[in-house]
Every structure is written in structure tokens, then in C-alpha cells.
C-alpha positions as CSV (number, residue, x, y, z in Angstrom):
1,X,18.5,3.9,11.2
2,X,21.9,3.4,9.6
3,X,20.9,1.2,7.0
4,X,20.3,4.1,5.1
5,X,23.6,4.5,4.0
6,X,23.4,1.3,1.6
7,X,21.1,3.6,-0.7
8,X,23.5,3.7,-3.6
9,X,21.0,6.2,-5.3
10,X,21.9,9.1,-3.0
11,X,24.7,11.0,-2.5
12,X,25.6,11.1,1.1
13,X,28.1,13.2,2.6
14,X,29.8,12.7,5.7
15,X,31.6,16.0,7.8
16,X,35.2,14.8,8.4
17,X,36.2,15.7,11.9
18,X,33.1,18.4,11.3
19,X,33.7,21.5,8.9
20,X,37.6,20.8,8.8
21,X,38.5,22.9,5.7
22,X,37.1,26.0,7.6
23,X,36.8,25.4,11.4
24,X,39.3,23.6,13.8
25,X,38.7,19.9,13.5
26,X,37.0,18.3,15.9
27,X,35.9,21.3,17.9
28,X,32.4,21.6,19.0
29,X,32.3,24.5,16.5
30,X,33.0,22.5,13.6
31,X,30.9,20.0,14.2
32,X,28.1,22.4,14.7
33,X,28.9,23.8,11.5
34,X,28.6,20.9,9.6
35,X,25.6,19.9,11.2
36,X,23.9,23.0,10.6
37,X,24.9,23.1,6.5
38,X,22.9,20.0,6.2
39,X,26.0,17.0,6.1
40,X,24.4,13.5,6.6
41,X,26.9,11.7,8.8
42,X,29.3,13.1,11.4
43,X,32.7,11.6,11.8
44,X,34.6,12.2,14.5
45,X,37.8,10.3,16.5
46,X,38.2,9.4,19.5
47,X,40.9,8.8,22.1
48,X,41.0,7.9,26.4
49,X,42.4,10.4,28.7
50,X,44.5,9.6,31.7
51,X,41.7,9.9,33.9
52,X,39.5,7.5,31.9
53,X,37.4,10.2,30.2
54,X,36.7,9.7,26.0
55,X,37.5,13.3,24.1
56,X,37.4,14.0,20.5
57,X,40.8,14.3,19.2
58,X,42.5,12.8,16.3
59,X,46.3,12.5,16.7
60,X,47.9,10.6,19.3
61,X,49.6,13.4,21.0
62,X,48.1,17.4,21.0
63,X,51.3,19.0,19.7
64,X,49.7,20.0,16.0
65,X,45.9,20.8,17.0
66,X,46.8,22.8,20.4
67,X,49.1,25.0,22.0
68,X,50.1,22.0,24.1
69,X,53.1,19.3,23.7
70,X,52.4,15.4,24.5
71,X,50.3,12.3,24.5
72,X,46.6,12.9,25.1
73,X,46.8,9.8,27.3
74,X,49.2,11.4,29.6
75,X,47.0,14.3,30.5
76,X,43.9,14.1,32.5
77,X,40.8,15.5,31.3
78,X,41.0,18.7,33.1
79,X,44.5,19.4,31.7
80,X,43.3,18.8,28.0
81,X,40.7,21.4,28.8
82,X,43.5,24.3,29.8
83,X,44.7,23.9,26.4
84,X,43.6,25.8,23.1
85,X,42.4,23.9,20.4
86,X,41.4,26.5,18.2
87,X,44.6,29.0,18.0
88,X,46.6,26.9,15.9
89,X,44.2,27.3,12.9
90,X,43.6,30.9,13.1
91,X,43.5,33.3,15.9
92,X,39.8,34.3,15.2
93,X,39.3,30.8,17.2
94,X,41.8,30.7,20.0
95,X,40.0,29.6,23.2
96,X,38.5,26.4,21.8
97,X,38.6,23.4,23.8
98,X,38.8,19.6,22.8
99,X,35.6,18.5,23.4
100,X,34.7,15.5,25.3
101,X,32.6,12.7,23.9
102,X,29.7,13.5,26.2
103,X,29.5,16.8,25.5
104,X,29.4,16.2,21.5
105,X,26.4,13.9,21.9
106,X,25.0,16.7,24.0
107,X,25.2,18.7,20.7
108,X,23.8,15.8,18.9
109,X,20.6,15.7,20.4
110,X,19.4,18.7,18.5
111,X,20.0,16.6,14.9
112,X,18.3,13.2,15.7
113,X,18.4,12.2,11.8
114,X,22.3,13.1,11.4
115,X,24.0,9.3,11.4
116,X,27.4,9.2,13.2
117,X,31.1,7.6,12.1
118,X,32.8,7.0,15.3
119,X,36.5,6.3,14.8
120,X,38.4,4.7,17.5
121,X,42.1,5.3,17.1
122,X,44.9,3.1,17.6
123,X,46.1,3.3,20.8
124,X,47.0,0.6,24.0
125,X,44.2,1.3,25.6
126,X,41.8,1.4,22.1
127,X,39.6,-1.9,23.2
128,X,38.7,0.1,26.7
129,X,38.0,3.4,24.8
130,X,35.6,1.4,22.9
131,X,33.8,0.2,25.7
132,X,33.3,3.5,27.1
133,X,32.2,5.5,23.8
134,X,30.0,2.3,23.5
135,X,28.2,2.5,26.9
136,X,27.7,6.4,26.7
137,X,26.2,6.3,23.2
138,X,24.0,3.6,24.4
139,X,23.3,6.0,27.6
140,X,22.2,8.7,24.9
141,X,20.3,6.3,22.5
142,X,22.5,7.1,19.5
143,X,24.1,3.0,18.9
144,X,21.4,2.8,15.6
145,X,22.8,6.2,14.3
146,X,26.5,4.7,14.6
147,X,29.1,3.0,12.3
148,X,32.4,2.2,14.5
149,X,35.4,2.7,12.4
150,X,39.0,1.9,13.0
151,X,42.3,1.5,11.1
152,X,43.1,-1.5,13.5
153,X,41.6,-4.6,12.0
154,X,41.5,-5.9,16.2
155,X,39.4,-2.8,17.4
156,X,37.2,-3.9,13.9
157,X,36.8,-7.7,15.4
158,X,36.4,-6.4,18.8
159,X,33.0,-4.2,18.4
160,X,32.3,-6.5,15.8
161,X,32.5,-9.8,17.9
162,X,32.0,-8.3,21.2
163,X,29.0,-5.9,20.3
164,X,27.4,-7.1,17.1
165,X,27.4,-3.3,16.2
166,X,28.2,-2.4,12.4
167,X,31.6,-1.6,11.8
168,X,33.7,0.0,9.0
169,X,37.4,-0.6,8.1
170,X,40.0,0.0,5.3
171,X,41.7,-1.6,2.1
172,X,44.1,-4.4,4.0
173,X,47.0,-2.6,2.9
174,X,45.9,0.4,5.2
175,X,45.2,-1.3,8.3
176,X,47.0,-2.9,10.9
177,X,46.6,-6.3,12.6
178,X,44.6,-7.3,9.3
179,X,43.6,-10.9,9.1
180,X,43.3,-12.1,5.8
181,X,41.6,-15.4,6.7
182,X,37.9,-16.4,5.3
183,X,36.5,-15.1,8.7
184,X,38.6,-12.4,8.8
185,X,38.4,-8.7,8.7
186,X,37.0,-8.0,5.7
187,X,34.3,-10.6,7.2
188,X,33.6,-8.4,10.4
189,X,33.1,-5.2,8.0
190,X,30.0,-3.9,7.4
191,X,31.6,-0.9,5.4
192,X,34.7,0.1,4.0
193,X,36.6,3.3,3.7
194,X,38.9,3.7,0.2
195,X,41.0,6.7,0.2
196,X,40.9,8.8,-3.0
197,X,44.4,7.5,-4.0
198,X,43.1,4.1,-3.6
199,X,39.6,4.5,-5.4
200,X,39.1,2.6,-8.9
201,X,35.9,1.3,-10.1
202,X,37.4,-2.4,-10.1
203,X,38.1,-2.0,-6.0
204,X,34.6,-0.4,-5.5
205,X,33.4,-3.7,-7.7
206,X,35.3,-6.1,-5.3
207,X,34.3,-4.9,-2.2
208,X,30.4,-4.5,-3.7
209,X,30.4,-8.1,-4.2
210,X,31.5,-8.8,-0.3
211,X,28.6,-7.1,0.5
212,X,29.8,-4.1,2.0
213,X,28.7,-0.2,2.0
214,X,31.6,1.6,0.1
215,X,32.6,5.2,1.4
216,X,35.6,7.2,0.1
217,X,37.7,10.2,1.3
218,X,38.2,13.0,0.9
219,X,36.2,14.3,-1.8
220,X,37.1,18.3,-1.5
221,X,36.8,18.9,-4.9
222,X,34.1,18.8,-8.1
223,X,36.9,16.9,-9.8
224,X,37.4,14.3,-6.8
225,X,33.4,14.4,-6.4
226,X,32.9,13.2,-9.9
227,X,36.0,10.7,-9.9
228,X,33.8,8.9,-6.8
229,X,30.4,9.3,-8.5
230,X,32.3,7.5,-11.8
231,X,33.7,4.9,-9.7
232,X,30.2,4.0,-8.2
233,X,30.4,5.7,-4.6
234,X,27.7,7.8,-3.1
235,X,28.8,8.0,0.2
236,X,31.5,10.9,0.2
237,X,33.6,11.9,3.5
238,X,34.5,15.9,3.2
239,X,36.8,18.1,4.5
240,X,34.9,20.7,2.7
241,X,31.4,19.2,1.8
242,X,30.5,22.6,-0.6
243,X,31.3,20.9,-3.9
244,X,29.8,17.8,-2.9
245,X,26.6,19.5,-2.1
246,X,26.5,21.7,-5.0
247,X,26.8,18.5,-7.3
248,X,23.9,17.1,-5.5
249,X,21.8,19.7,-5.7
250,X,22.1,20.0,-9.6
251,X,21.8,16.1,-9.9
252,X,18.7,16.7,-7.8
253,X,17.3,19.2,-10.3
254,X,17.5,17.0,-13.2
């Protein structure tokens, strides 16, 4: 199922942390709105709590996206659920909660064709987070829909080597623990995500020659979308997918 991302003739859109520009990131509301508007791939970030529950949150701490303070891995899931994960974005979203991976899996049952970009955040417990994540996604029958992402090359290698699952990494200058060897990090990456700041046609061609699926982030304006398309990238990660959707619709109309 995930192999459909190899289709370079179609523009495919990735909802970055859900519909991040309009709703509080990595909440069930942001995910639902992104799914309802028709994105092709949902991207989300995972960390493990103190009591070994996989939670959906980007940062190492809760400070930026909740009314709490401190590291995610120092909270139990019950403690995380007491935090407000919406009011920081706008008071109308006050009361939204940090979701668990299982809650997101249940939401995804209504969207069987949406692919999943599963980011395991860099953390001392990242491998354990990956184990728990893969086990749950397998339980829900979602593994064929997934590519597993990390900025930590050790995690990319772990998921590739131990689970034989598809992985996404990044250009070497953005990754920790990068192995430049012949059998190193790039050889274990099925896909690469290139930031708009680093995106060039030459870099795209280099990764294409390695056989990778190529995506870029974040294409939130028509100018950014057109720049990505000119470089040969059709897998677009968006905080705001509307500009890319308009361009895709216009291209489809001919």
C-alpha cells in the first residue's frame, strides 16, 4: 500500500501533525480535520510516557503545546491527560488533550486508504518507543500503510534491520548518528525528506539515483509548492494543504 508513494506522476499531500496551520498540532481534532479534507498521508510524532504509553506529541517537553512544564517522559499518561493541549493555540480549543497512539489508531479506522508517516522522536527510550509503536500498529493491521521516520539514524537502522519496515530519513547534515559508509544510513532509507531550505533539483536527482522516494517539507504557499514541483518533488508535506490542493486541482483539470 505504501508503495503508491513511488508514483511521481501524482501530487500527494502529507498532513504535517494534522492540519497544523488551523488547529492545535498533534491533536485528534487536527488529525480529523486533515483526514476529512482529503490528505493522502498523515504525519505524526511519538514519544513514550513514564508508564510506557505511546503519546502523540512533537517536543521533548510539554511546555510549548500545553499549559504544563517538563519532559514528556517524566509524566504518566494520566498526568499528561490533565494538561490542556489546545488553549495555547487559541482559547476556542481549550480543553483538547494529548492523544495516545491507540486513540489515533481508532480514529484512523474510518480512513483505510490514508497512509501514515510515523515519526519516532529522538529520545533515550526511542527504540522502546519504536517497539511499542510497531506492535500497536501491527495489532490494528496498519503496518502496510506506514513509513517510519526519524532524525536519529540509529532508529532508522533499528527499524530497517530488526523489523524490515520502510523508513524515512533526511539529508545527512540533519541527522544524528549518521553512518556515511556504503552500508550506512542511506542504504537503510526507503524515503528521504528534504526541507525547503535544502531543496534543489540536483539534490533530488542524487537521492532519486539512490532509489529513494523523495518528499519535501513544508510547502505552505503556492510559491513553495511550485518550487517543489520544479525540483521534481510531488510528495509534499504541508502545515496548510490548501495551496497545494488548489494547484493539484488545477493540474488535474489540465
